[in-house]
C-alpha positions as CSV (number, residue, x, y, z in Angstrom):
1,X,51.7,-24.6,35.9
2,X,51.6,-23.3,32.3
3,X,48.3,-22.1,30.8
4,X,47.1,-24.0,27.7
5,X,47.6,-22.0,24.5
6,X,44.5,-21.5,22.4
7,X,44.3,-23.8,19.4
8,X,44.1,-22.7,15.8
9,X,40.3,-23.3,15.8
10,X,39.8,-21.0,18.7
11,X,41.9,-18.3,17.1
12,X,40.0,-18.7,13.9
13,X,36.7,-18.4,15.8
14,X,37.8,-15.2,17.5
15,X,39.0,-13.7,14.2
16,X,35.7,-14.7,12.5
17,X,33.7,-13.1,15.2
18,X,35.7,-9.9,15.1
19,X,35.3,-9.7,11.3
20,X,31.5,-10.3,11.6
21,X,31.2,-7.5,14.3
22,X,33.3,-5.1,12.2
23,X,31.2,-5.8,9.1
24,X,28.0,-5.2,11.2
25,X,29.4,-1.9,12.5
26,X,30.3,-0.8,9.0
27,X,26.8,-1.6,7.8
28,X,25.2,0.4,10.6
29,X,27.5,3.3,10.0
30,X,26.5,3.4,6.3
31,X,22.8,3.4,7.2
32,X,23.4,6.4,9.5
33,X,25.9,8.1,7.1
34,X,25.2,7.1,3.5
35,X,27.7,9.7,2.2
36,X,30.9,8.8,4.1
37,X,34.3,10.4,3.7
38,X,37.7,9.0,4.8
39,X,37.4,11.1,8.0
40,X,34.7,8.9,9.3
41,X,35.9,6.5,12.0
42,X,34.2,3.5,10.2
43,X,35.5,4.3,6.7
44,X,38.3,1.8,7.0
45,X,36.0,-1.0,8.0
46,X,33.6,0.0,5.1
47,X,36.5,-0.4,2.6
48,X,37.6,-3.7,4.1
49,X,34.1,-5.2,3.8
50,X,33.2,-3.3,0.6
51,X,32.2,-6.3,-1.5
52,X,30.1,-8.0,1.3
53,X,28.4,-4.7,2.1
54,X,27.8,-4.1,-1.6
55,X,26.2,-7.5,-2.1
56,X,24.1,-7.3,1.1
57,X,22.6,-3.8,0.3
58,X,21.9,-4.8,-3.3
59,X,20.2,-8.1,-2.4
60,X,18.3,-6.9,0.6
61,X,17.2,-3.4,-0.3
62,X,18.1,-2.8,-3.9
63,X,20.5,0.0,-2.9
64,X,23.8,0.6,-4.7
65,X,27.0,1.1,-2.8
66,X,30.1,2.8,-4.3
67,X,33.3,2.7,-2.3
68,X,36.4,4.6,-3.4
69,X,39.7,5.4,-1.8
70,X,38.5,8.6,-0.2
71,X,34.7,8.3,0.1
72,X,31.8,5.9,0.1
73,X,28.3,6.4,-1.1
74,X,25.3,4.3,-0.3
75,X,22.6,5.4,-2.8
76,X,19.8,5.0,-0.1
77,X,16.5,6.0,-1.6
78,X,13.6,6.1,0.8
79,X,10.5,3.9,0.2
80,X,8.2,6.6,1.4
81,X,8.8,9.8,-0.6
82,X,5.9,11.6,0.9
83,X,7.3,11.5,4.5
84,X,7.8,15.2,5.4
85,X,9.8,14.2,8.6
86,X,12.8,13.3,6.5
87,X,15.5,15.7,5.3
88,X,18.2,17.8,6.7
89,X,17.4,19.3,10.2
90,X,16.1,22.8,10.3
91,X,15.8,22.9,6.5
92,X,12.8,24.5,4.9
93,X,11.9,25.1,1.3
94,X,14.0,28.3,1.1
95,X,17.1,26.7,2.6
96,X,16.8,23.8,0.2
97,X,16.8,26.2,-2.7
98,X,20.0,27.9,-1.3
99,X,21.6,24.5,-0.8
100,X,20.9,23.5,-4.5
101,X,22.3,26.9,-5.7
102,X,25.4,26.5,-3.5
103,X,26.0,23.0,-5.0
104,X,25.7,24.4,-8.5
105,X,28.1,27.2,-7.7
106,X,30.6,24.7,-6.2
107,X,30.3,22.4,-9.3
108,X,31.8,25.2,-11.4
109,X,34.2,26.6,-8.9
110,X,38.0,26.2,-8.5
111,X,39.3,23.5,-6.1
112,X,39.4,26.2,-3.4
113,X,36.8,28.8,-2.7
114,X,36.2,31.5,-0.1
115,X,32.9,31.9,1.7
116,X,32.6,35.4,0.3
117,X,33.2,34.2,-3.3
118,X,30.7,31.4,-2.8
119,X,28.1,34.1,-1.7
120,X,28.8,36.2,-4.8
121,X,28.3,33.2,-7.1
122,X,25.2,32.2,-5.2
123,X,23.9,35.8,-5.7
124,X,24.3,35.4,-9.5
125,X,22.4,32.1,-9.6
126,X,19.7,33.5,-7.3
127,X,18.9,36.3,-9.7
128,X,17.3,33.8,-12.1
129,X,13.9,35.3,-13.0
130,X,12.2,31.9,-12.6
131,X,13.1,31.9,-8.9
132,X,11.7,35.5,-8.6
133,X,8.5,34.4,-10.1
134,X,8.2,31.7,-7.4
135,X,8.8,34.3,-4.7
136,X,12.4,33.5,-3.9
137,X,15.0,36.3,-3.4
138,X,18.4,36.3,-1.9
139,X,20.5,39.5,-1.8
140,X,23.0,38.7,1.0
141,X,22.6,42.1,2.5
142,X,21.0,41.4,5.8
143,X,22.5,39.7,8.9
144,X,19.9,37.0,8.5
145,X,20.9,36.2,4.9
146,X,24.5,36.0,5.9
147,X,23.6,33.5,8.5
148,X,21.6,31.4,6.0
149,X,24.7,31.2,3.7
150,X,26.8,30.2,6.8
151,X,24.2,27.5,7.7
152,X,24.4,26.0,4.2
153,X,28.2,26.0,4.4
154,X,28.2,24.3,7.7
155,X,25.9,21.6,6.4
156,X,28.2,21.1,3.4
157,X,31.1,20.8,5.9
158,X,29.3,18.2,7.8
159,X,28.7,16.2,4.6
160,X,32.4,16.4,3.7
161,X,31.7,18.4,0.5
162,X,33.8,21.3,1.9
163,X,36.8,21.1,4.1
164,X,37.8,24.3,6.0
165,X,41.3,25.4,5.3
166,X,41.4,28.7,7.2
167,X,39.1,31.3,8.8
168,X,35.7,30.9,10.4
169,X,32.1,31.5,9.4
170,X,31.2,33.7,12.4
171,X,33.7,36.3,11.2
172,X,32.0,36.4,7.9
173,X,28.6,37.0,9.5
174,X,30.0,40.0,11.4
175,X,31.9,41.4,8.4
176,X,35.2,40.8,10.3
177,X,36.7,38.1,8.2
178,X,36.2,35.2,5.7
179,X,36.7,31.4,5.4
180,X,38.6,29.4,2.8
181,X,37.5,25.9,1.8
182,X,38.7,22.9,-0.2
183,X,36.0,21.6,-2.5
184,X,35.8,17.8,-2.5
185,X,34.3,17.2,-6.0
186,X,34.0,13.4,-5.6
187,X,31.8,13.9,-2.5
188,X,29.9,16.7,-4.2
189,X,29.2,14.4,-7.2
190,X,27.7,11.8,-4.9
191,X,25.1,14.1,-3.2
192,X,22.2,13.1,-5.5
193,X,20.8,9.7,-4.7
194,X,18.3,9.5,-7.6
195,X,18.1,6.8,-10.2
196,X,18.2,9.4,-13.0
197,X,19.8,12.8,-13.2
198,X,17.4,15.8,-13.4
199,X,19.3,17.2,-16.3
200,X,18.6,14.2,-18.5
201,X,15.2,15.5,-19.5
202,X,14.8,17.8,-22.5
203,X,13.4,21.1,-21.4
204,X,10.1,20.5,-23.2
205,X,9.4,17.1,-21.7
206,X,10.5,17.5,-18.0
207,X,7.9,16.5,-15.4
208,X,5.7,19.5,-14.4
209,X,4.7,18.8,-10.8
210,X,6.8,18.0,-7.7
211,X,5.2,14.6,-7.3
212,X,5.9,13.8,-10.9
213,X,9.5,14.9,-10.6
214,X,10.1,12.9,-7.5
215,X,8.6,9.8,-9.1
216,X,10.6,10.3,-12.3
217,X,13.9,10.8,-10.4
218,X,13.4,7.7,-8.3
219,X,11.7,5.4,-10.8
220,X,13.4,2.0,-10.9
221,X,13.0,-0.8,-13.4
222,X,10.9,-3.7,-12.3
223,X,11.0,-6.9,-14.5
224,X,7.6,-7.9,-15.7
225,X,7.6,-11.3,-14.0
226,X,6.4,-12.8,-10.7
227,X,10.0,-13.0,-9.4
228,X,10.7,-9.4,-10.3
229,X,7.5,-8.1,-8.6
230,X,8.4,-10.1,-5.4
231,X,11.9,-8.8,-5.4
232,X,10.6,-5.2,-5.8
233,X,8.2,-5.8,-2.8
234,X,11.0,-7.2,-0.7
235,X,13.2,-4.2,-1.4
236,X,10.4,-1.8,-0.7
237,X,9.6,-3.4,2.7
238,X,13.3,-3.7,3.6
239,X,13.8,0.0,2.9
240,X,10.8,0.9,5.1
241,X,12.0,-1.3,7.9
242,X,15.6,0.0,7.8
243,X,14.5,3.6,7.5
244,X,11.4,3.8,9.6
245,X,10.9,3.0,13.3
246,X,7.8,0.9,12.7
247,X,5.7,-0.3,9.7
248,X,2.0,-0.8,10.2
249,X,-0.2,-3.1,8.2
250,X,-2.8,-0.3,7.5
251,X,-0.1,1.7,5.8
252,X,-0.1,-1.0,3.0
253,X,-3.9,-1.0,2.6
254,X,-3.5,0.7,-0.8
255,X,-1.5,-2.2,-2.1
256,X,-3.2,-5.6,-1.3
257,X,-0.3,-7.6,-2.9
258,X,2.3,-5.8,-0.8
259,X,0.3,-6.2,2.3
260,X,-0.2,-10.0,1.7
261,X,3.5,-10.3,1.0
262,X,4.3,-8.4,4.3
263,X,1.9,-10.6,6.3
264,X,3.4,-13.8,5.0
265,X,7.1,-12.8,5.0
266,X,7.5,-10.4,7.8
267,X,9.2,-13.0,10.1
268,X,11.7,-14.1,7.5
269,X,12.3,-10.5,6.5
270,X,12.8,-9.3,10.0
271,X,15.2,-12.2,10.8
272,X,17.4,-11.4,7.7
273,X,17.6,-7.7,8.4
274,X,18.2,-8.1,12.2
275,X,20.9,-10.7,11.7
276,X,22.9,-8.3,9.6
277,X,22.2,-5.0,11.5
278,X,22.0,-6.2,15.1
279,X,18.4,-4.8,15.5
280,X,15.8,-6.6,17.5
281,X,12.4,-7.4,15.8
282,X,9.2,-6.5,17.7
283,X,6.1,-8.1,16.0
284,X,2.7,-6.8,16.8
285,X,-0.7,-7.5,15.5
286,X,-0.6,-4.1,13.9
287,X,2.8,-4.3,12.2
288,X,6.5,-4.7,12.7
289,X,9.2,-2.6,14.3
290,X,13.0,-3.2,14.2
291,X,14.3,-1.8,17.5
292,X,17.9,-0.7,18.2
293,X,18.4,-1.5,21.8
294,X,21.6,0.6,21.9
295,X,19.7,3.7,20.8
296,X,22.4,4.5,18.2
297,X,20.7,3.7,14.9
298,X,18.3,6.6,14.9
299,X,18.1,10.3,14.2
300,X,15.7,10.9,17.0
301,X,16.6,9.0,20.2
302,X,13.9,8.3,22.7
303,X,14.3,8.5,25.7
304,X,17.1,11.0,25.7
305,X,18.5,13.7,27.9
306,X,17.4,17.4,27.8
307,X,14.2,19.3,28.4
308,X,12.7,18.7,25.0
309,X,13.3,14.9,25.2
310,X,11.9,14.8,28.8
311,X,8.7,16.6,27.7
312,X,8.4,14.3,24.7
313,X,8.5,11.3,27.0
314,X,5.9,12.8,29.4
315,X,3.6,13.6,26.4
316,X,4.0,10.0,25.0
317,X,3.1,8.6,28.4
318,X,0.1,11.1,28.6
319,X,-1.2,10.0,25.1
320,X,-0.7,6.4,25.8
321,X,-2.8,6.7,29.0
322,X,-5.5,8.5,27.1
323,X,-5.5,5.8,24.5
324,X,-5.7,3.2,27.2
325,X,-8.7,5.0,28.8
326,X,-10.5,5.6,25.5
327,X,-9.2,3.5,22.6
328,X,-9.3,5.2,19.2
329,X,-10.2,8.6,20.6
330,X,-8.2,11.7,19.4
331,X,-6.6,14.2,21.8
332,X,-6.5,17.9,21.1
333,X,-3.4,19.8,21.0
334,X,-4.9,22.2,23.6
335,X,-5.3,19.2,26.0
336,X,-1.6,18.4,25.5
337,X,-0.6,22.0,26.2
338,X,-2.7,21.9,29.4
339,X,-0.9,18.7,30.4
340,X,2.5,20.3,29.9
341,X,1.4,23.4,31.9
342,X,0.4,21.2,34.8
343,X,3.6,19.1,34.5
344,X,5.7,22.2,35.0
345,X,4.6,22.2,38.7
346,X,6.0,18.6,39.2
347,X,8.9,18.4,36.8
348,X,9.8,22.1,36.0
349,X,12.7,22.1,38.3
350,X,14.5,19.6,36.0
351,X,13.8,21.7,32.9
352,X,15.7,24.7,31.5
353,X,14.5,28.2,32.4
354,X,12.8,29.0,29.1
355,X,10.6,25.9,29.3
356,X,9.2,27.1,32.6
357,X,8.0,30.5,31.3
358,X,4.2,31.1,30.8
359,X,3.3,30.2,27.2
360,X,6.3,27.9,26.6
361,X,3.9,24.9,26.5
362,X,2.9,25.8,23.0
363,X,6.4,25.3,21.6
364,X,7.1,22.4,23.8
365,X,3.9,20.7,22.6
366,X,4.7,21.3,18.9
367,X,8.2,20.0,19.4
368,X,7.1,16.9,21.3
369,X,4.4,16.1,18.7
370,X,6.9,16.6,15.8
371,X,9.3,14.1,17.5
372,X,6.5,11.5,18.1
373,X,5.2,11.9,14.6
374,X,8.7,11.3,13.1
375,X,8.9,8.1,15.2
376,X,5.5,7.0,13.9
377,X,4.1,6.9,17.4
378,X,1.3,9.4,16.8
379,X,-0.6,10.7,13.7
380,X,-1.6,14.4,13.3
381,X,-5.1,15.1,12.2
382,X,-5.5,18.8,12.0
383,X,-5.5,20.1,15.6
384,X,-6.0,16.6,17.0
385,X,-3.6,13.8,17.6
386,X,-4.2,10.1,17.5
387,X,-2.0,7.5,19.2
388,X,-0.6,4.7,17.0
389,X,-0.2,1.2,18.4
390,X,3.7,1.4,19.0
391,X,3.0,4.2,21.5
392,X,2.0,1.5,23.9
393,X,5.7,1.0,24.5
394,X,5.5,4.2,26.6
395,X,2.3,3.4,28.5
396,X,3.5,2.8,32.1
397,X,0.1,2.0,33.6
398,X,-0.4,1.6,37.3
399,X,2.7,1.1,39.5
400,X,2.9,-2.1,41.4
401,X,5.0,-1.8,44.5
402,X,6.6,-5.1,45.4
403,X,7.1,-5.9,49.0
404,X,10.7,-6.1,50.2
405,X,11.4,-9.0,52.5
406,X,13.1,-8.1,55.8
407,X,16.6,-9.8,56.1
408,X,15.7,-10.5,59.8
409,X,12.4,-12.2,59.1
410,X,12.1,-13.8,55.7
411,X,8.8,-15.4,56.7
412,X,6.9,-12.2,57.8
413,X,3.5,-12.3,56.0
414,X,2.7,-8.6,56.1
415,X,3.6,-6.9,52.8
416,X,5.2,-3.5,52.7
417,X,2.7,-1.2,50.9
418,X,4.5,2.1,50.8
419,X,8.0,3.2,49.7
420,X,9.3,3.8,53.3
């Protein structure tokens, strides 16, 4: 008996569904990788859906998307410029200065450059007296400084600004060799995601403070009309929800109009964003979270594997329990360290050796609290920590043991009260 062949309508449905899934994957990939080169596995899908993605990002978040034959750039400006948890991993103020100097050196370099030549040009730029006045120096003499340069190069490699042609960076650190790179100028030109270039101010009228510079670089035009202000609020909230794990109402207390808009529109806003991204909305009395059930659309996964992630999960449950016992009370960092010290007895056999050493609880506590703060699950207040409402997701509470019915006697009334 022959099987019925699918009709044209069924084939059309399958193709339509496949196209929708591919577009969603491309959108999620751009959220995680706003500066994307042709080497990215989703770059082909981004190019195929370029117009739809461009329209969606523009209408939903006010972000501009440029797609070219060898790279794509989503100019994704965060809504919260004061969030210190953003940025490149392990980058401090000094490393950001080196990164900017390296980009300036590459902007004027030949299409190919060696690591040694990049270091020499960076040295010349680092000799600027204004940097010395601000306490910055870079001589490329010590082992540590050579490692700093290598860290910058590896970050540029990860972004696609540099492509390694030959050699390796470790040989440069040990004075045993060098590395050669291709410079991808189109990718380099797309690094800055500001609405205005920093070099467009005359020297005598440039913003003086860091806050003023950030505001000037990211200031966007808002039409002086009710519709323009509503669009600006919608874009702001969409950026917060796409970038941040959770958005609380009290974070909008300083802007009553924004809070009122969020209160009235959060359901429609969440539905529109979740339909396009595959996220799941979680509405609470305190705010709204868009949850990625696959755990892929985040820089900090929780739960995750590894000692640091396990300790973070234990600290989250500990803080959630403390909040349940005394709502609103802060917990000191010393109490968290003491909890980790005691947890070593029960869970230490699953941790790495360094985490079991005396005194390791200080570093483990700092790491766990940094992760929880970046996920907006806790708020640091000096040496104290205060749980935020979304931390309740990790409050396990008391365990209920469900009695298992015996296959031989389904009507037995006595419940099993232990695990054995």
